[in-house]
PASEBA-1860 file (N, C-alpha, C; in nm, 3 decimals):
! residues 148
1> MGCGNGVF> -4.591/12.417/6.657/-4.478/12.328/6.636/-4.356/12.413/6.606 ~ -4.255/12.401/6.690/-4.136/12.484/6.673/-4.170/12.628/6.701 ~ -4.198/12.661/6.827/-4.259/12.790/6.861/-4.168/12.910/6.842 ~ -4.038/12.890/6.830/-3.949/13.004/6.807/-3.964/13.109/6.915 ~ -4.007/13.228/6.879/-4.025/13.336/6.978/-4.169/13.343/7.030 ~ -4.255/13.250/6.987/-4.390/13.242/7.039/-4.494/13.325/6.968 ~ -4.456/13.394/6.861/-4.547/13.489/6.798/-4.673/13.422/6.743 ~ -4.662/13.304/6.683/-4.783/13.237/6.632/-4.873/13.193/6.746
9> AIGAKLAG> -4.814/13.139/6.851/-4.893/13.095/6.967/-4.963/13.215/7.032 ~ -4.891/13.323/7.050/-4.949/13.443/7.110/-5.061/13.497/7.022 ~ -5.038/13.502/6.891/-5.141/13.549/6.798/-5.265/13.462/6.803 ~ -5.246/13.330/6.814/-5.361/13.239/6.821/-5.441/13.265/6.948 ~ -5.372/13.286/7.058/-5.443/13.311/7.184/-5.516/13.446/7.179 ~ -5.450/13.548/7.126/-5.514/13.679/7.114/-5.633/13.676/7.019 ~ -5.630/13.584/6.922/-5.739/13.571/6.826/-5.855/13.488/6.882 ~ -5.838/13.433/7.004/-5.949/13.364/7.069/-5.938/13.215/7.086
17> ASRVVGVD> -5.825/13.155/7.053/-5.810/13.011/7.074/-5.824/12.979/7.222 ~ -5.897/12.873/7.254/-5.920/12.840/7.395/-5.798/12.777/7.460 ~ -5.725/12.695/7.386/-5.604/12.631/7.439/-5.494/12.644/7.335 ~ -5.378/12.691/7.378/-5.265/12.707/7.288/-5.143/12.643/7.353 ~ -5.072/12.562/7.276/-4.951/12.495/7.322/-4.839/12.530/7.225 ~ -4.727/12.578/7.277/-4.609/12.604/7.197/-4.506/12.496/7.225 ~ -4.455/12.431/7.121/-4.360/12.321/7.135/-4.230/12.359/7.066 ~ -4.118/12.342/7.138/-3.987/12.367/7.077/-3.883/12.283/7.150
25> SDPGSIEV> -3.778/12.245/7.079/-3.671/12.165/7.139/-3.560/12.253/7.196 ~ -3.568/12.383/7.176/-3.465/12.477/7.222/-3.511/12.546/7.350 ~ -3.443/12.522/7.462/-3.483/12.588/7.587/-3.482/12.741/7.576 ~ -3.391/12.796/7.498/-3.387/12.941/7.479/-3.512/12.993/7.411 ~ -3.562/12.920/7.312/-3.686/12.960/7.244/-3.804/12.955/7.339 ~ -3.809/12.852/7.422/-3.918/12.841/7.519/-3.914/12.960/7.616 ~ -3.795/12.996/7.662/-3.783/13.109/7.755/-3.824/13.241/7.690 ~ -3.780/13.265/7.569/-3.818/13.387/7.496/-3.970/13.389/7.475
33> SRRNATRS> -4.026/13.275/7.438/-4.171/13.265/7.417/-4.248/13.296/7.545 ~ -4.201/13.242/7.658/-4.266/13.270/7.788/-4.264/13.420/7.818 ~ -4.149/13.482/7.798/-4.139/13.627/7.825/-4.233/13.705/7.734 ~ -4.237/13.669/7.606/-4.324/13.740/7.511/-4.472/13.720/7.546 ~ -4.508/13.600/7.591/-4.648/13.575/7.630/-4.683/13.654/7.756 ~ -4.591/13.663/7.850/-4.615/13.742/7.971/-4.637/13.888/7.935 ~ -4.552/13.941/7.846/-4.568/14.080/7.801/-4.700/14.102/7.729 ~ -4.746/13.998/7.659/-4.873/14.008/7.585/-4.994/13.974/7.671
41> EVEIEWVL> -4.967/13.935/7.796/-5.071/13.902/7.893/-5.164/13.790/7.845 ~ -5.102/13.682/7.795/-5.177/13.564/7.753/-5.120/13.440/7.821 ~ -5.207/13.344/7.845/-5.169/13.216/7.906/-5.153/13.112/7.797 ~ -5.033/13.057/7.788/-5.001/12.955/7.688/-4.919/12.847/7.757 ~ -4.942/12.723/7.717/-4.862/12.612/7.766/-4.736/12.603/7.678 ~ -4.619/12.601/7.740/-4.494/12.589/7.665/-4.434/12.453/7.696 ~ -4.400/12.378/7.593/-4.350/12.242/7.610/-4.212/12.231/7.546 ~ -4.114/12.190/7.626/-3.979/12.166/7.577/-3.975/12.021/7.528
49> SDVSRYHD> -3.975/12.003/7.397/-3.978/11.869/7.339/-3.940/11.875/7.193 ~ -3.879/11.770/7.145/-3.861/11.751/7.003/-4.001/11.730/6.944 ~ -4.035/11.796/6.835/-4.170/11.784/6.781/-4.205/11.640/6.747 ~ -4.107/11.560/6.708/-4.137/11.422/6.671/-4.180/11.337/6.791 ~ -4.157/11.387/6.912/-4.196/11.314/7.032/-4.324/11.370/7.096 ~ -4.380/11.472/7.035/-4.498/11.537/7.094/-4.624/11.491/7.021 ~ -4.717/11.432/7.095/-4.839/11.381/7.033/-4.958/11.416/7.121 ~ -5.029/11.517/7.083/-5.153/11.559/7.145/-5.250/11.576/7.028
57> SFDTVLMN> -5.366/11.625/7.051/-5.462/11.644/6.942/-5.507/11.790/6.940 ~ -5.510/11.849/6.821/-5.544/11.991/6.807/-5.634/12.012/6.686 ~ -5.719/12.111/6.697/-5.798/12.152/6.581/-5.707/12.213/6.475 ~ -5.613/12.298/6.520/-5.531/12.375/6.427/-5.384/12.370/6.471 ~ -5.295/12.353/6.374/-5.150/12.359/6.397/-5.098/12.476/6.314 ~ -5.023/12.565/6.379/-4.955/12.676/6.311/-4.806/12.650/6.319 ~ -4.736/12.662/6.208/-4.591/12.637/6.215/-4.516/12.705/6.103 ~ -4.394/12.740/6.136/-4.296/12.789/6.041/-4.174/12.698/6.059
65> PPFGAQTH> -4.183/12.575/6.003/-4.077/12.478/6.029/-3.947/12.518/5.963 ~ -3.836/12.457/6.007/-3.711/12.480/5.935/-3.731/12.437/5.789 ~ -3.675/12.513/5.697/-3.699/12.486/5.556/-3.615/12.371/5.502 ~ -3.522/12.321/5.578/-3.437/12.214/5.529/-3.320/12.266/5.447 ~ -3.301/12.399/5.444/-3.190/12.456/5.367/-3.058/12.440/5.442 ~ -3.060/12.460/5.574/-2.939/12.446/5.654/-2.917/12.300/5.696 ~ -3.025/12.232/5.728/-3.020/12.090/5.765/-3.119/12.016/5.676 ~ -3.067/11.936/5.586/-3.149/11.863/5.489/-3.256/11.780/5.559
73> HADRPFLD> -3.380/11.791/5.514/-3.496/11.717/5.566/-3.539/11.760/5.706 ~ -3.495/11.875/5.753/-3.534/11.921/5.888/-3.683/11.948/5.897 ~ -3.749/11.969/5.784/-3.893/11.997/5.786/-3.978/11.871/5.799 ~ -3.927/11.754/5.768/-4.006/11.631/5.765/-4.076/11.599/5.897 ~ -4.007/11.601/6.011/-4.078/11.570/6.136/-4.193/11.668/6.162 ~ -4.176/11.793/6.128/-4.280/11.894/6.149/-4.403/11.862/6.063 ~ -4.379/11.829/5.936/-4.490/11.797/5.846/-4.564/11.673/5.894 ~ -4.489/11.569/5.929/-4.551/11.442/5.968/-4.627/11.454/6.100
81> VSMAVGHV> -4.566/11.518/6.199/-4.634/11.532/6.329/-4.755/11.623/6.316 ~ -4.745/11.729/6.238/-4.860/11.819/6.223/-4.980/11.744/6.165 ~ -4.955/11.653/6.071/-5.066/11.575/6.015/-5.120/11.474/6.116 ~ -5.035/11.424/6.204/-5.079/11.327/6.304/-5.162/11.393/6.414 ~ -5.130/11.517/6.449/-5.195/11.579/6.565/-5.301/11.682/6.529 ~ -5.303/11.733/6.406/-5.394/11.843/6.373/-5.497/11.808/6.267 ~ -5.606/11.883/6.269/-5.709/11.870/6.166/-5.686/11.971/6.054 ~ -5.639/12.091/6.090/-5.606/12.196/5.993/-5.466/12.244/6.025
89> IYTFLNPN> -5.386/12.264/5.921/-5.247/12.307/5.937/-5.227/12.434/5.856 ~ -5.162/12.531/5.917/-5.112/12.648/5.845/-4.961/12.641/5.855 ~ -4.892/12.639/5.742/-4.747/12.627/5.744/-4.682/12.711/5.635 ~ -4.570/12.770/5.671/-4.485/12.836/5.572/-4.392/12.731/5.514 ~ -4.353/12.749/5.388/-4.256/12.659/5.328/-4.173/12.732/5.225 ~ -4.056/12.677/5.201/-3.966/12.728/5.100/-4.025/12.693/4.964 ~ -4.042/12.792/4.874/-4.099/12.761/4.741/-4.023/12.650/4.668 ~ -3.892/12.638/4.691/-3.814/12.533/4.625/-3.854/12.393/4.670
97> SEDFVRRR> -3.917/12.382/4.787/-3.957/12.250/4.837/-4.105/12.223/4.814 ~ -4.172/12.308/4.737/-4.317/12.294/4.722/-4.358/12.157/4.669 ~ -4.290/12.106/4.568/-4.329/11.976/4.512/-4.319/11.867/4.618 ~ -4.209/11.866/4.693/-4.192/11.767/4.799/-4.300/11.779/4.905 ~ -4.324/11.902/4.952/-4.421/11.923/5.059/-4.561/11.886/5.012 ~ -4.596/11.925/4.891/-4.728/11.891/4.835/-4.745/11.738/4.830 ~ -4.644/11.669/4.778/-4.652/11.522/4.772/-4.663/11.461/4.912 ~ -4.590/11.517/5.007/-4.591/11.464/5.145/-4.732/11.476/5.203
105> FESSGARI> -4.794/11.591/5.189/-4.930/11.610/5.239/-5.029/11.521/5.164 ~ -5.028/11.529/5.032/-5.128/11.459/4.953/-5.116/11.307/4.962 ~ -4.995/11.255/4.976/-4.979/11.109/4.988/-5.033/11.058/5.121 ~ -5.050/11.148/5.217/-5.107/11.111/5.347/-5.257/11.136/5.353 ~ -5.315/11.177/5.241/-5.459/11.202/5.237/-5.498/11.343/5.275 ~ -5.401/11.428/5.301/-5.430/11.568/5.335/-5.459/11.646/5.206 ~ -5.532/11.757/5.221/-5.572/11.838/5.105/-5.530/11.983/5.128 ~ -5.454/12.038/5.035/-5.413/12.178/5.041/-5.530/12.261/4.991
113> TERLEYRF> -5.582/12.346/5.078/-5.701/12.425/5.043/-5.670/12.570/5.010 ~ -5.556/12.619/5.053/-5.515/12.757/5.022/-5.364/12.759/4.999 ~ -5.322/12.846/4.908/-5.180/12.866/4.878/-5.158/13.014/4.856 ~ -5.070/13.074/4.935/-5.043/13.217/4.926/-4.893/13.239/4.913 ~ -4.853/13.313/4.810/-4.711/13.350/4.795/-4.687/13.474/4.881 ~ -4.571/13.478/4.945/-4.544/13.582/5.042/-4.394/13.609/5.046 ~ -4.354/13.728/5.084/-4.213/13.760/5.108/-4.198/13.790/5.256 ~ -4.133/13.701/5.326/-4.122/13.703/5.472/-3.995/13.778/5.512
121> PIPHLFPF> -4.007/13.893/5.580/-3.886/13.967/5.618/-3.813/13.895/5.732 ~ -3.688/13.859/5.708/-3.608/13.788/5.808/-3.490/13.876/5.847 ~ -3.486/13.921/5.974/-3.372/14.001/6.019/-3.249/13.913/6.040 ~ -3.135/13.975/6.046/-3.008/13.904/6.071/-3.011/13.849/6.213 ~ -3.031/13.717/6.226/-3.041/13.653/6.358/-2.938/13.544/6.380 ~ -2.891/13.482/6.272/-2.802/13.367/6.284/-2.670/13.395/6.212 ~ -2.563/13.326/6.251/-2.433/13.350/6.188/-2.433/13.328/6.037 ~ -2.519/13.239/5.986/-2.522/13.213/5.843/-2.601/13.318/5.765
129> HRDEVRAQ> -2.671/13.409/5.832/-2.741/13.518/5.764/-2.640/13.620/5.715 ~ -2.660/13.670/5.594/-2.565/13.764/5.534/-2.616/13.908/5.531 ~ -2.749/13.925/5.527/-2.809/14.058/5.512/-2.869/14.104/5.644 ~ -2.881/14.237/5.660/-2.947/14.292/5.780/-3.093/14.248/5.785 ~ -3.163/14.258/5.673/-3.299/14.207/5.658/-3.309/14.149/5.518 ~ -3.365/14.032/5.510/-3.383/13.969/5.379/-3.531/13.936/5.361 ~ -3.585/13.974/5.248/-3.724/13.940/5.215/-3.723/13.803/5.148 ~ -3.744/13.700/5.228/-3.738/13.562/5.182/-3.869/13.519/5.117
137> PVLLYRVE> -3.866/13.475/4.992/-3.990/13.423/4.932/-4.034/13.297/5.006 ~ -4.160/13.292/5.042/-4.217/13.175/5.109/-4.357/13.150/5.054 ~ -4.407/13.032/5.082/-4.545/13.000/5.053/-4.614/12.973/5.186 ~ -4.739/13.010/5.193/-4.821/12.975/5.308/-4.927/12.878/5.258 ~ -4.933/12.762/5.321/-5.034/12.662/5.289/-5.135/12.653/5.402 ~ -5.261/12.632/5.365/-5.363/12.586/5.458/-5.395/12.444/5.414 ~ -5.388/12.351/5.507/-5.403/12.210/5.475/-5.510/12.150/5.565 ~ -5.601/12.073/5.505/-5.698/11.997/5.581/-5.654/11.852/5.583
145> VAKG> -5.651/11.795/5.702/-5.602/11.659/5.721/-5.719/11.563/5.731 ~ -5.715/11.457/5.653/-5.819/11.353/5.659/-5.799/11.272/5.786 ~ -5.902/11.259/5.865/-5.898/11.181/5.989/-6.001/11.070/5.980 ~ -5.963/10.951/6.025/-6.057/10.840/6.036/-6.084/10.767/5.909
END
């Protein structure tokens, strides 16, 4: 969900996933992801779509959704769709939004099974970035979604 440069999708395929789909609403991200997958010699389905409009079924969803810092609530569609389409979710989140994200998952019957604190190195990529590289504190959640 929100494939960005395709690194999670490529990693999943290299780790042995039988089917991998990368979804993003940005045509530029899809193109970069395609090039990176070609360089990595892996076959991945790339879908240009808003995540809120994409509904397939997956064993596992990997995502680094927008944290909602630049656009308030930008993470909500990612959280909701991941629970609708996946059985297990791995997601990064902003530590400041942990209470909200935890409530969102748990109120839907999902269960957080792992929590890892991490410092994610983010290079200067966007106009609003101020540093050459910033070690952004993040949390990684593993979530099991109740189905049926």
